[in-house]
PDB file of the backbone (N, CA, C, O) and the ligand in Angstrom, with CONECT records:
HET     ZN  A 101       1
ATOM      1  N   MET A   1     -87.367  23.785  42.226  1.00  0.00           N
ATOM      2  CA  MET A   1     -87.156  25.112  42.563  1.00  0.00           C
ATOM      3  C   MET A   1     -85.694  25.391  42.850  1.00  0.00           C
ATOM      4  O   MET A   1     -85.062  24.533  43.467  1.00  0.00           O
ATOM      5  N   ASP A   2     -85.120  26.465  42.476  1.00  0.00           N
ATOM      6  CA  ASP A   2     -83.658  26.667  42.581  1.00  0.00           C
ATOM      7  C   ASP A   2     -83.655  27.352  44.068  1.00  0.00           C
ATOM      8  O   ASP A   2     -84.429  28.191  44.528  1.00  0.00           O
ATOM      9  N   GLU A   3     -82.500  26.698  44.673  1.00  0.00           N
ATOM     10  CA  GLU A   3     -82.368  27.111  46.165  1.00  0.00           C
ATOM     11  C   GLU A   3     -82.230  28.738  46.156  1.00  0.00           C
ATOM     12  O   GLU A   3     -82.723  29.353  47.101  1.00  0.00           O
ATOM     13  N   ARG A   4     -81.680  29.329  45.282  1.00  0.00           N
ATOM     14  CA  ARG A   4     -81.681  30.777  45.290  1.00  0.00           C
ATOM     15  C   ARG A   4     -82.955  31.493  45.438  1.00  0.00           C
ATOM     16  O   ARG A   4     -83.031  32.653  45.844  1.00  0.00           O
ATOM     17  N   ALA A   5     -83.880  30.816  45.118  1.00  0.00           N
ATOM     18  CA  ALA A   5     -85.158  31.611  45.218  1.00  0.00           C
ATOM     19  C   ALA A   5     -85.615  31.569  46.802  1.00  0.00           C
ATOM     20  O   ALA A   5     -86.558  32.277  47.155  1.00  0.00           O
ATOM     21  N   PHE A   6     -84.954  30.759  47.712  1.00  0.00           N
ATOM     22  CA  PHE A   6     -85.349  30.991  49.138  1.00  0.00           C
ATOM     23  C   PHE A   6     -84.619  32.175  49.690  1.00  0.00           C
ATOM     24  O   PHE A   6     -84.707  32.417  50.894  1.00  0.00           O
ATOM     25  N   TYR A   7     -83.899  32.934  48.892  1.00  0.00           N
ATOM     26  CA  TYR A   7     -83.023  34.046  49.631  1.00  0.00           C
ATOM     27  C   TYR A   7     -83.095  35.250  48.843  1.00  0.00           C
ATOM     28  O   TYR A   7     -83.269  35.263  47.625  1.00  0.00           O
ATOM     29  N   LYS A   8     -82.932  36.443  49.711  1.00  0.00           N
ATOM     30  CA  LYS A   8     -82.760  37.823  49.095  1.00  0.00           C
ATOM     31  C   LYS A   8     -81.428  38.215  49.212  1.00  0.00           C
ATOM     32  O   LYS A   8     -80.945  38.409  50.327  1.00  0.00           O
ATOM     33  N   GLU A   9     -80.697  38.373  48.063  1.00  0.00           N
ATOM     34  CA  GLU A   9     -79.364  38.675  47.985  1.00  0.00           C
ATOM     35  C   GLU A   9     -79.009  40.401  48.169  1.00  0.00           C
ATOM     36  O   GLU A   9     -79.664  41.327  47.689  1.00  0.00           O
ATOM     37  N   SER A  10     -77.837  40.486  48.967  1.00  0.00           N
ATOM     38  CA  SER A  10     -77.397  41.878  49.074  1.00  0.00           C
ATOM     39  C   SER A  10     -75.801  41.700  49.340  1.00  0.00           C
ATOM     40  O   SER A  10     -75.266  40.607  49.528  1.00  0.00           O
ATOM     41  N   GLU A  11     -75.188  42.841  49.327  1.00  0.00           N
ATOM     42  CA  GLU A  11     -73.898  42.855  49.537  1.00  0.00           C
ATOM     43  C   GLU A  11     -73.434  43.685  50.744  1.00  0.00           C
ATOM     44  O   GLU A  11     -73.939  44.773  51.022  1.00  0.00           O
ATOM     45  N   THR A  12     -72.560  43.178  51.361  1.00  0.00           N
ATOM     46  CA  THR A  12     -72.000  43.984  52.674  1.00  0.00           C
ATOM     47  C   THR A  12     -70.527  44.081  52.546  1.00  0.00           C
ATOM     48  O   THR A  12     -69.960  43.593  51.568  1.00  0.00           O
ATOM     49  N   LYS A  13     -69.908  44.667  53.457  1.00  0.00           N
ATOM     50  CA  LYS A  13     -68.432  44.821  53.774  1.00  0.00           C
ATOM     51  C   LYS A  13     -68.060  44.746  55.298  1.00  0.00           C
ATOM     52  O   LYS A  13     -68.467  45.451  56.221  1.00  0.00           O
ATOM     53  N   LYS A  14     -67.207  43.734  55.307  1.00  0.00           N
ATOM     54  CA  LYS A  14     -66.680  43.673  56.816  1.00  0.00           C
ATOM     55  C   LYS A  14     -65.293  43.657  56.736  1.00  0.00           C
ATOM     56  O   LYS A  14     -64.686  43.157  55.789  1.00  0.00           O
ATOM     57  N   ALA A  15     -64.651  44.308  57.915  1.00  0.00           N
ATOM     58  CA  ALA A  15     -63.283  44.486  58.059  1.00  0.00           C
ATOM     59  C   ALA A  15     -62.571  42.997  58.624  1.00  0.00           C
ATOM     60  O   ALA A  15     -63.093  42.262  59.462  1.00  0.00           O
ATOM     61  N   ALA A  16     -61.470  42.798  58.055  1.00  0.00           N
ATOM     62  CA  ALA A  16     -60.856  41.429  58.486  1.00  0.00           C
ATOM     63  C   ALA A  16     -59.143  41.931  58.475  1.00  0.00           C
ATOM     64  O   ALA A  16     -58.599  42.522  57.543  1.00  0.00           O
ATOM     65  N   ASN A  17     -58.563  41.561  59.635  1.00  0.00           N
ATOM     66  CA  ASN A  17     -57.219  41.590  59.672  1.00  0.00           C
ATOM     67  C   ASN A  17     -56.393  40.497  58.889  1.00  0.00           C
ATOM     68  O   ASN A  17     -56.461  39.294  59.144  1.00  0.00           O
ATOM     69  N   LEU A  18     -55.563  41.084  57.853  1.00  0.00           N
ATOM     70  CA  LEU A  18     -55.024  40.305  56.975  1.00  0.00           C
ATOM     71  C   LEU A  18     -53.348  40.519  57.042  1.00  0.00           C
ATOM     72  O   LEU A  18     -52.919  41.655  57.241  1.00  0.00           O
ATOM     73  N   THR A  19     -52.550  39.548  56.894  1.00  0.00           N
ATOM     74  CA  THR A  19     -51.204  39.748  56.908  1.00  0.00           C
ATOM     75  C   THR A  19     -50.715  39.536  55.598  1.00  0.00           C
ATOM     76  O   THR A  19     -50.941  38.476  55.014  1.00  0.00           O
ATOM     77  N   CYS A  20     -50.035  40.497  55.063  1.00  0.00           N
ATOM     78  CA  CYS A  20     -49.429  40.376  53.564  1.00  0.00           C
ATOM     79  C   CYS A  20     -48.219  39.366  53.898  1.00  0.00           C
ATOM     80  O   CYS A  20     -47.561  39.354  54.938  1.00  0.00           O
ATOM     81  N   PRO A  21     -48.077  38.535  52.800  1.00  0.00           N
ATOM     82  CA  PRO A  21     -47.088  37.557  52.875  1.00  0.00           C
ATOM     83  C   PRO A  21     -45.821  38.080  52.255  1.00  0.00           C
ATOM     84  O   PRO A  21     -44.788  37.422  52.370  1.00  0.00           O
ATOM     85  N   PHE A  22     -45.837  39.290  51.565  1.00  0.00           N
ATOM     86  CA  PHE A  22     -44.478  39.914  51.164  1.00  0.00           C
ATOM     87  C   PHE A  22     -43.912  40.772  52.101  1.00  0.00           C
ATOM     88  O   PHE A  22     -42.714  40.753  52.383  1.00  0.00           O
ATOM     89  N   CYS A  23     -44.726  41.519  52.589  1.00  0.00           N
ATOM     90  CA  CYS A  23     -44.016  42.524  53.704  1.00  0.00           C
ATOM     91  C   CYS A  23     -44.196  42.192  55.229  1.00  0.00           C
ATOM     92  O   CYS A  23     -43.540  42.699  56.140  1.00  0.00           O
ATOM     93  N   ARG A  24     -45.229  41.224  55.361  1.00  0.00           N
ATOM     94  CA  ARG A  24     -45.487  40.847  56.584  1.00  0.00           C
ATOM     95  C   ARG A  24     -46.384  41.946  57.394  1.00  0.00           C
ATOM     96  O   ARG A  24     -46.676  41.806  58.581  1.00  0.00           O
ATOM     97  N   GLY A  25     -46.756  42.988  56.641  1.00  0.00           N
ATOM     98  CA  GLY A  25     -47.526  43.810  57.295  1.00  0.00           C
ATOM     99  C   GLY A  25     -48.996  43.467  57.665  1.00  0.00           C
ATOM    100  O   GLY A  25     -49.612  42.823  56.816  1.00  0.00           O
ATOM    101  N   SER A  26     -49.634  43.794  58.784  1.00  0.00           N
ATOM    102  CA  SER A  26     -50.975  43.382  59.219  1.00  0.00           C
ATOM    103  C   SER A  26     -51.802  44.544  59.220  1.00  0.00           C
ATOM    104  O   SER A  26     -51.523  45.443  60.013  1.00  0.00           O
ATOM    105  N   GLU A  27     -52.818  44.667  58.421  1.00  0.00           N
ATOM    106  CA  GLU A  27     -53.852  45.827  58.335  1.00  0.00           C
ATOM    107  C   GLU A  27     -55.239  45.007  58.202  1.00  0.00           C
ATOM    108  O   GLU A  27     -55.414  43.859  57.792  1.00  0.00           O
ATOM    109  N   PRO A  28     -56.197  45.988  58.693  1.00  0.00           N
ATOM    110  CA  PRO A  28     -57.653  45.589  58.411  1.00  0.00           C
ATOM    111  C   PRO A  28     -58.065  45.849  56.850  1.00  0.00           C
ATOM    112  O   PRO A  28     -57.781  46.897  56.269  1.00  0.00           O
ATOM    113  N   TYR A  29     -58.599  45.025  56.389  1.00  0.00           N
ATOM    114  CA  TYR A  29     -58.967  45.251  54.878  1.00  0.00           C
ATOM    115  C   TYR A  29     -60.507  45.039  54.970  1.00  0.00           C
ATOM    116  O   TYR A  29     -60.950  44.136  55.680  1.00  0.00           O
ATOM    117  N   ASP A  30     -61.455  45.987  54.152  1.00  0.00           N
ATOM    118  CA  ASP A  30     -62.755  45.773  53.923  1.00  0.00           C
ATOM    119  C   ASP A  30     -62.909  44.768  52.827  1.00  0.00           C
ATOM    120  O   ASP A  30     -62.543  44.947  51.665  1.00  0.00           O
ATOM    121  N   LEU A  31     -63.591  43.493  53.388  1.00  0.00           N
ATOM    122  CA  LEU A  31     -63.981  42.555  52.322  1.00  0.00           C
ATOM    123  C   LEU A  31     -65.309  42.568  51.996  1.00  0.00           C
ATOM    124  O   LEU A  31     -66.162  42.836  52.842  1.00  0.00           O
ATOM    125  N   ARG A  32     -65.623  42.261  50.656  1.00  0.00           N
ATOM    126  CA  ARG A  32     -66.972  42.225  50.239  1.00  0.00           C
ATOM    127  C   ARG A  32     -67.648  40.956  50.343  1.00  0.00           C
ATOM    128  O   ARG A  32     -67.105  40.002  49.786  1.00  0.00           O
ATOM    129  N   TRP A  33     -68.849  40.752  51.022  1.00  0.00           N
ATOM    130  CA  TRP A  33     -69.501  39.534  51.199  1.00  0.00           C
ATOM    131  C   TRP A  33     -70.896  39.656  50.338  1.00  0.00           C
ATOM    132  O   TRP A  33     -71.395  40.759  50.113  1.00  0.00           O
ATOM    133  N   LEU A  34     -71.425  38.547  49.922  1.00  0.00           N
ATOM    134  CA  LEU A  34     -72.736  38.428  49.405  1.00  0.00           C
ATOM    135  C   LEU A  34     -73.391  37.772  50.517  1.00  0.00           C
ATOM    136  O   LEU A  34     -72.966  36.775  51.102  1.00  0.00           O
ATOM    137  N   VAL A  35     -74.671  38.532  50.812  1.00  0.00           N
ATOM    138  CA  VAL A  35     -75.490  38.121  51.943  1.00  0.00           C
ATOM    139  C   VAL A  35     -76.702  37.438  51.344  1.00  0.00           C
ATOM    140  O   VAL A  35     -77.330  37.985  50.437  1.00  0.00           O
ATOM    141  N   ARG A  36     -77.031  36.302  51.811  1.00  0.00           N
ATOM    142  CA  ARG A  36     -78.167  35.649  51.269  1.00  0.00           C
ATOM    143  C   ARG A  36     -79.164  35.421  52.598  1.00  0.00           C
ATOM    144  O   ARG A  36     -78.989  34.471  53.361  1.00  0.00           O
ATOM    145  N   THR A  37     -80.108  36.294  52.761  1.00  0.00           N
ATOM    146  CA  THR A  37     -81.087  36.346  53.735  1.00  0.00           C
ATOM    147  C   THR A  37     -82.396  35.488  53.376  1.00  0.00           C
ATOM    148  O   THR A  37     -83.123  35.819  52.439  1.00  0.00           O
ATOM    149  N   LYS A  38     -82.626  34.482  54.092  1.00  0.00           N
ATOM    150  CA  LYS A  38     -83.765  33.683  53.897  1.00  0.00           C
ATOM    151  C   LYS A  38     -84.970  34.507  53.867  1.00  0.00           C
ATOM    152  O   LYS A  38     -85.109  35.403  54.699  1.00  0.00           O
ATOM    153  N   ILE A  39     -85.861  34.274  52.964  1.00  0.00           N
ATOM    154  CA  ILE A  39     -86.968  34.940  52.770  1.00  0.00           C
ATOM    155  C   ILE A  39     -88.123  34.494  53.850  1.00  0.00           C
ATOM    156  O   ILE A  39     -87.911  33.474  54.505  1.00  0.00           O
ATOM    157  N   ASP A  40     -89.090  35.080  54.013  1.00  0.00           N
ATOM    158  CA  ASP A  40     -90.133  34.660  55.146  1.00  0.00           C
ATOM    159  C   ASP A  40     -91.031  33.488  54.741  1.00  0.00           C
ATOM    160  O   ASP A  40     -91.337  32.589  55.524  1.00  0.00           O
ATOM    161  N   ARG A  41     -91.437  33.557  53.449  1.00  0.00           N
ATOM    162  CA  ARG A  41     -92.298  32.588  53.251  1.00  0.00           C
ATOM    163  C   ARG A  41     -91.942  32.114  51.733  1.00  0.00           C
ATOM    164  O   ARG A  41     -91.494  32.913  50.911  1.00  0.00           O
ATOM    165  N   LEU A  42     -92.157  30.886  51.465  1.00  0.00           N
ATOM    166  CA  LEU A  42     -91.840  30.278  50.113  1.00  0.00           C
ATOM    167  C   LEU A  42     -92.959  30.878  49.101  1.00  0.00           C
ATOM    168  O   LEU A  42     -94.075  31.225  49.486  1.00  0.00           O
ATOM    169  N   PRO A  43     -92.561  30.948  47.900  1.00  0.00           N
ATOM    170  CA  PRO A  43     -93.468  31.284  46.876  1.00  0.00           C
ATOM    171  C   PRO A  43     -94.536  30.209  46.713  1.00  0.00           C
ATOM    172  O   PRO A  43     -94.349  29.040  47.052  1.00  0.00           O
ATOM    173  N   GLY A  44     -95.566  30.627  46.225  1.00  0.00           N
ATOM    174  CA  GLY A  44     -96.687  29.644  46.180  1.00  0.00           C
ATOM    175  C   GLY A  44     -96.667  28.533  45.249  1.00  0.00           C
ATOM    176  O   GLY A  44     -97.586  27.716  45.303  1.00  0.00           O
ATOM    177  N   ASN A  45     -95.791  28.407  44.453  1.00  0.00           N
ATOM    178  CA  ASN A  45     -95.369  27.215  43.456  1.00  0.00           C
ATOM    179  C   ASN A  45     -94.502  26.273  43.982  1.00  0.00           C
ATOM    180  O   ASN A  45     -94.100  25.360  43.261  1.00  0.00           O
ATOM    181  N   ALA A  46     -94.061  26.391  45.458  1.00  0.00           N
ATOM    182  CA  ALA A  46     -93.366  25.472  45.895  1.00  0.00           C
ATOM    183  C   ALA A  46     -93.977  24.041  46.123  1.00  0.00           C
ATOM    184  O   ALA A  46     -95.160  23.890  46.428  1.00  0.00           O
ATOM    185  N   ASP A  47     -93.232  23.165  45.980  1.00  0.00           N
ATOM    186  CA  ASP A  47     -93.779  21.648  46.242  1.00  0.00           C
ATOM    187  C   ASP A  47     -93.380  21.102  47.567  1.00  0.00           C
ATOM    188  O   ASP A  47     -92.883  21.898  48.364  1.00  0.00           O
ATOM    189  N   GLU A  48     -93.527  19.836  47.923  1.00  0.00           N
ATOM    190  CA  GLU A  48     -93.248  19.251  49.191  1.00  0.00           C
ATOM    191  C   GLU A  48     -91.570  19.269  49.424  1.00  0.00           C
ATOM    192  O   GLU A  48     -91.045  19.637  50.475  1.00  0.00           O
ATOM    193  N   ARG A  49     -90.885  18.828  48.310  1.00  0.00           N
ATOM    194  CA  ARG A  49     -89.471  18.866  48.375  1.00  0.00           C
ATOM    195  C   ARG A  49     -88.866  20.197  48.736  1.00  0.00           C
ATOM    196  O   ARG A  49     -88.002  20.339  49.600  1.00  0.00           O
ATOM    197  N   ASP A  50     -89.423  21.227  47.956  1.00  0.00           N
ATOM    198  CA  ASP A  50     -88.982  22.612  48.318  1.00  0.00           C
ATOM    199  C   ASP A  50     -89.295  23.145  49.571  1.00  0.00           C
ATOM    200  O   ASP A  50     -88.641  24.088  50.018  1.00  0.00           O
ATOM    201  N   ARG A  51     -90.371  22.564  50.284  1.00  0.00           N
ATOM    202  CA  ARG A  51     -90.664  23.164  51.535  1.00  0.00           C
ATOM    203  C   ARG A  51     -89.698  22.254  52.727  1.00  0.00           C
ATOM    204  O   ARG A  51     -89.395  22.686  53.839  1.00  0.00           O
ATOM    205  N   ALA A  52     -89.381  21.112  52.253  1.00  0.00           N
ATOM    206  CA  ALA A  52     -88.437  20.403  53.225  1.00  0.00           C
ATOM    207  C   ALA A  52     -86.904  21.018  53.244  1.00  0.00           C
ATOM    208  O   ALA A  52     -86.253  21.073  54.288  1.00  0.00           O
ATOM    209  N   LYS A  53     -86.399  21.477  51.964  1.00  0.00           N
ATOM    210  CA  LYS A  53     -85.211  22.167  51.570  1.00  0.00           C
ATOM    211  C   LYS A  53     -85.342  23.601  52.450  1.00  0.00           C
ATOM    212  O   LYS A  53     -84.476  24.064  53.192  1.00  0.00           O
ATOM    213  N   PHE A  54     -86.652  24.165  52.161  1.00  0.00           N
ATOM    214  CA  PHE A  54     -86.769  25.485  52.784  1.00  0.00           C
ATOM    215  C   PHE A  54     -86.392  25.582  54.267  1.00  0.00           C
ATOM    216  O   PHE A  54     -85.617  26.375  54.803  1.00  0.00           O
ATOM    217  N   SER A  55     -87.138  24.564  54.823  1.00  0.00           N
ATOM    218  CA  SER A  55     -87.170  24.396  56.242  1.00  0.00           C
ATOM    219  C   SER A  55     -85.787  24.270  57.005  1.00  0.00           C
ATOM    220  O   SER A  55     -85.572  24.585  58.175  1.00  0.00           O
ATOM    221  N   LYS A  56     -84.877  23.730  56.064  1.00  0.00           N
ATOM    222  CA  LYS A  56     -83.550  23.515  56.632  1.00  0.00           C
ATOM    223  C   LYS A  56     -82.568  24.718  56.181  1.00  0.00           C
ATOM    224  O   LYS A  56     -81.431  24.846  56.634  1.00  0.00           O
ATOM    225  N   ALA A  57     -83.067  25.455  55.373  1.00  0.00           N
ATOM    226  CA  ALA A  57     -82.274  26.598  54.839  1.00  0.00           C
ATOM    227  C   ALA A  57     -82.067  27.795  55.756  1.00  0.00           C
ATOM    228  O   ALA A  57     -83.027  28.257  56.371  1.00  0.00           O
ATOM    229  N   ALA A  58     -80.792  28.335  55.872  1.00  0.00           N
ATOM    230  CA  ALA A  58     -80.636  29.449  56.864  1.00  0.00           C
ATOM    231  C   ALA A  58     -79.893  30.584  56.157  1.00  0.00           C
ATOM    232  O   ALA A  58     -79.169  30.420  55.175  1.00  0.00           O
ATOM    233  N   SER A  59     -80.143  31.735  56.748  1.00  0.00           N
ATOM    234  CA  SER A  59     -79.299  32.809  56.076  1.00  0.00           C
ATOM    235  C   SER A  59     -77.892  32.702  56.205  1.00  0.00           C
ATOM    236  O   SER A  59     -77.389  32.242  57.230  1.00  0.00           O
ATOM    237  N   TYR A  60     -77.198  33.107  55.209  1.00  0.00           N
ATOM    238  CA  TYR A  60     -75.582  33.030  55.287  1.00  0.00           C
ATOM    239  C   TYR A  60     -74.996  33.932  54.352  1.00  0.00           C
ATOM    240  O   TYR A  60     -75.663  34.612  53.573  1.00  0.00           O
ATOM    241  N   MET A  61     -73.568  33.943  54.434  1.00  0.00           N
ATOM    242  CA  MET A  61     -72.878  35.033  53.680  1.00  0.00           C
ATOM    243  C   MET A  61     -71.831  34.331  53.051  1.00  0.00           C
ATOM    244  O   MET A  61     -71.409  33.317  53.607  1.00  0.00           O
ATOM    245  N   VAL A  62     -71.236  34.783  51.748  1.00  0.00           N
ATOM    246  CA  VAL A  62     -70.354  34.141  51.110  1.00  0.00           C
ATOM    247  C   VAL A  62     -69.226  35.079  50.771  1.00  0.00           C
ATOM    248  O   VAL A  62     -69.619  36.149  50.305  1.00  0.00           O
ATOM    249  N   LEU A  63     -67.982  34.952  50.883  1.00  0.00           N
ATOM    250  CA  LEU A  63     -66.989  36.009  50.822  1.00  0.00           C
ATOM    251  C   LEU A  63     -66.780  36.128  49.006  1.00  0.00           C
ATOM    252  O   LEU A  63     -66.556  35.183  48.249  1.00  0.00           O
ATOM    253  N   LEU A  64     -66.911  37.361  48.693  1.00  0.00           N
ATOM    254  CA  LEU A  64     -66.705  37.577  47.377  1.00  0.00           C
ATOM    255  C   LEU A  64     -65.229  37.732  46.828  1.00  0.00           C
ATOM    256  O   LEU A  64     -64.798  37.130  45.845  1.00  0.00           O
ATOM    257  N   ASP A  65     -64.481  38.671  47.642  1.00  0.00           N
ATOM    258  CA  ASP A  65     -63.053  38.890  47.283  1.00  0.00           C
ATOM    259  C   ASP A  65     -62.110  37.564  47.615  1.00  0.00           C
ATOM    260  O   ASP A  65     -62.243  36.845  48.606  1.00  0.00           O
ATOM    261  N   ASP A  66     -61.236  37.422  46.677  1.00  0.00           N
ATOM    262  CA  ASP A  66     -60.409  36.378  46.833  1.00  0.00           C
ATOM    263  C   ASP A  66     -58.936  36.822  47.015  1.00  0.00           C
ATOM    264  O   ASP A  66     -57.999  36.083  47.317  1.00  0.00           O
ATOM    265  N   LYS A  67     -58.885  38.264  46.762  1.00  0.00           N
ATOM    266  CA  LYS A  67     -57.420  38.789  46.738  1.00  0.00           C
ATOM    267  C   LYS A  67     -57.451  40.283  47.255  1.00  0.00           C
ATOM    268  O   LYS A  67     -58.479  40.912  47.003  1.00  0.00           O
ATOM    269  N   VAL A  68     -56.622  40.809  47.825  1.00  0.00           N
ATOM    270  CA  VAL A  68     -56.366  42.361  48.327  1.00  0.00           C
ATOM    271  C   VAL A  68     -55.170  42.863  47.824  1.00  0.00           C
ATOM    272  O   VAL A  68     -54.231  42.147  47.474  1.00  0.00           O
ATOM    273  N   MET A  69     -55.183  44.134  47.778  1.00  0.00           N
ATOM    274  CA  MET A  69     -53.947  44.769  47.608  1.00  0.00           C
ATOM    275  C   MET A  69     -53.430  45.342  48.820  1.00  0.00           C
ATOM    276  O   MET A  69     -54.118  46.055  49.552  1.00  0.00           O
ATOM    277  N   CYS A  70     -51.990  44.984  49.092  1.00  0.00           N
ATOM    278  CA  CYS A  70     -51.446  45.500  50.303  1.00  0.00           C
ATOM    279  C   CYS A  70     -51.443  46.849  50.603  1.00  0.00           C
ATOM    280  O   CYS A  70     -51.054  47.624  49.729  1.00  0.00           O
ATOM    281  N   LYS A  71     -51.860  47.342  51.840  1.00  0.00           N
ATOM    282  CA  LYS A  71     -52.048  48.748  52.115  1.00  0.00           C
ATOM    283  C   LYS A  71     -50.684  49.562  52.334  1.00  0.00           C
ATOM    284  O   LYS A  71     -50.667  50.791  52.397  1.00  0.00           O
ATOM    285  N   ASN A  72     -49.467  48.703  52.452  1.00  0.00           N
ATOM    286  CA  ASN A  72     -48.201  49.040  52.655  1.00  0.00           C
ATOM    287  C   ASN A  72     -47.755  49.940  51.395  1.00  0.00           C
ATOM    288  O   ASN A  72     -47.604  49.369  50.315  1.00  0.00           O
ATOM    289  N   MET A  73     -47.567  51.160  51.484  1.00  0.00           N
ATOM    290  CA  MET A  73     -47.250  52.067  50.112  1.00  0.00           C
ATOM    291  C   MET A  73     -45.884  51.556  49.396  1.00  0.00           C
ATOM    292  O   MET A  73     -45.616  51.662  48.200  1.00  0.00           O
ATOM    293  N   ARG A  74     -45.130  51.008  50.360  1.00  0.00           N
ATOM    294  CA  ARG A  74     -43.667  50.411  49.626  1.00  0.00           C
ATOM    295  C   ARG A  74     -44.044  49.056  49.122  1.00  0.00           C
ATOM    296  O   ARG A  74     -43.230  48.422  48.451  1.00  0.00           O
ATOM    297  N   CYS A  75     -45.211  48.576  49.397  1.00  0.00           N
ATOM    298  CA  CYS A  75     -45.320  46.985  48.891  1.00  0.00           C
ATOM    299  C   CYS A  75     -46.291  46.975  47.861  1.00  0.00           C
ATOM    300  O   CYS A  75     -45.920  46.614  46.744  1.00  0.00           O
ATOM    301  N   ARG A  76     -47.567  47.335  48.055  1.00  0.00           N
ATOM    302  CA  ARG A  76     -48.704  47.374  47.090  1.00  0.00           C
ATOM    303  C   ARG A  76     -48.913  46.087  46.171  1.00  0.00           C
ATOM    304  O   ARG A  76     -49.378  46.094  45.032  1.00  0.00           O
ATOM    305  N   LYS A  77     -48.474  44.983  46.898  1.00  0.00           N
ATOM    306  CA  LYS A  77     -48.661  43.848  46.199  1.00  0.00           C
ATOM    307  C   LYS A  77     -50.122  43.206  46.436  1.00  0.00           C
ATOM    308  O   LYS A  77     -50.769  43.446  47.455  1.00  0.00           O
ATOM    309  N   ARG A  78     -50.583  42.363  45.395  1.00  0.00           N
ATOM    310  CA  ARG A  78     -51.942  41.776  45.517  1.00  0.00           C
ATOM    311  C   ARG A  78     -51.676  40.310  46.234  1.00  0.00           C
ATOM    312  O   ARG A  78     -50.836  39.512  45.815  1.00  0.00           O
ATOM    313  N   PHE A  79     -52.330  40.134  47.118  1.00  0.00           N
ATOM    314  CA  PHE A  79     -52.172  38.600  47.731  1.00  0.00           C
ATOM    315  C   PHE A  79     -53.395  37.942  48.041  1.00  0.00           C
ATOM    316  O   PHE A  79     -54.383  38.583  48.400  1.00  0.00           O
ATOM    317  N   ASP A  80     -53.392  36.664  47.920  1.00  0.00           N
ATOM    318  CA  ASP A  80     -54.630  35.957  48.249  1.00  0.00           C
ATOM    319  C   ASP A  80     -55.097  35.967  49.875  1.00  0.00           C
ATOM    320  O   ASP A  80     -54.367  35.844  50.859  1.00  0.00           O
ATOM    321  N   ILE A  81     -56.497  36.147  49.823  1.00  0.00           N
ATOM    322  CA  ILE A  81     -56.999  36.083  51.217  1.00  0.00           C
ATOM    323  C   ILE A  81     -56.884  34.626  51.819  1.00  0.00           C
ATOM    324  O   ILE A  81     -57.277  33.646  51.186  1.00  0.00           O
ATOM    325  N   SER A  82     -56.329  34.542  53.065  1.00  0.00           N
ATOM    326  CA  SER A  82     -56.367  33.335  53.591  1.00  0.00           C
ATOM    327  C   SER A  82     -56.478  33.373  55.006  1.00  0.00           C
ATOM    328  O   SER A  82     -56.039  34.343  55.623  1.00  0.00           O
ATOM    329  N   GLY A  83     -57.029  32.402  55.592  1.00  0.00           N
ATOM    330  CA  GLY A  83     -57.251  32.271  57.195  1.00  0.00           C
ATOM    331  C   GLY A  83     -58.616  33.343  57.307  1.00  0.00           C
ATOM    332  O   GLY A  83     -58.755  33.948  58.370  1.00  0.00           O
ATOM    333  N   VAL A  84     -59.365  33.509  56.471  1.00  0.00           N
ATOM    334  CA  VAL A  84     -60.726  33.879  56.475  1.00  0.00           C
ATOM    335  C   VAL A  84     -61.744  32.991  56.132  1.00  0.00           C
ATOM    336  O   VAL A  84     -61.694  32.455  55.024  1.00  0.00           O
ATOM    337  N   LYS A  85     -62.625  32.754  56.867  1.00  0.00           N
ATOM    338  CA  LYS A  85     -63.724  31.682  56.545  1.00  0.00           C
ATOM    339  C   LYS A  85     -64.425  32.405  55.446  1.00  0.00           C
ATOM    340  O   LYS A  85     -64.732  33.597  55.450  1.00  0.00           O
ATOM    341  N   THR A  86     -64.637  31.529  54.503  1.00  0.00           N
ATOM    342  CA  THR A  86     -65.320  32.132  53.120  1.00  0.00           C
ATOM    343  C   THR A  86     -66.760  32.003  53.188  1.00  0.00           C
ATOM    344  O   THR A  86     -67.421  32.521  52.288  1.00  0.00           O
ATOM    345  N   THR A  87     -67.411  31.311  54.245  1.00  0.00           N
ATOM    346  CA  THR A  87     -68.759  31.239  54.369  1.00  0.00           C
ATOM    347  C   THR A  87     -69.105  31.361  55.798  1.00  0.00           C
ATOM    348  O   THR A  87     -68.354  30.935  56.675  1.00  0.00           O
ATOM    349  N   ALA A  88     -70.340  31.992  56.068  1.00  0.00           N
ATOM    350  CA  ALA A  88     -70.529  32.415  57.444  1.00  0.00           C
ATOM    351  C   ALA A  88     -71.917  32.358  57.597  1.00  0.00           C
ATOM    352  O   ALA A  88     -72.587  33.092  56.871  1.00  0.00           O
ATOM    353  N   PHE A  89     -72.595  31.474  58.571  1.00  0.00           N
ATOM    354  CA  PHE A  89     -73.974  31.568  58.752  1.00  0.00           C
ATOM    355  C   PHE A  89     -74.531  32.695  59.708  1.00  0.00           C
ATOM    356  O   PHE A  89     -73.963  32.950  60.769  1.00  0.00           O
ATOM    357  N   LEU A  90     -75.612  33.328  59.309  1.00  0.00           N
ATOM    358  CA  LEU A  90     -75.884  34.552  60.086  1.00  0.00           C
ATOM    359  C   LEU A  90     -76.741  34.385  61.263  1.00  0.00           C
ATOM    360  O   LEU A  90     -77.019  35.355  61.968  1.00  0.00           O
TER     361      LEU A  90
HETATM  362 ZN    ZN A 101     -47.244  43.962  51.564  1.00  0.00          ZN2+
END
């Protein structure tokens, strides 16, 4: 059974402070996250191995964005998101 079957997927946005490497401006940016919420119970066709994996599974979220556009009107450059954890457990 695919591990994805253990989760319900949804999307959320969370603000993070990022510093543009070009103009050094620091602003909050809304980053998109994919939220994987663990389902309450396994589907009926799960076997012993699935149950073991399921018991260790936990809800988490993964950062979807990898770049943002600088909010500084005079800069407007795209830069890589760094310094933000790309996975987080809920
Ligand atoms: Zn900038």
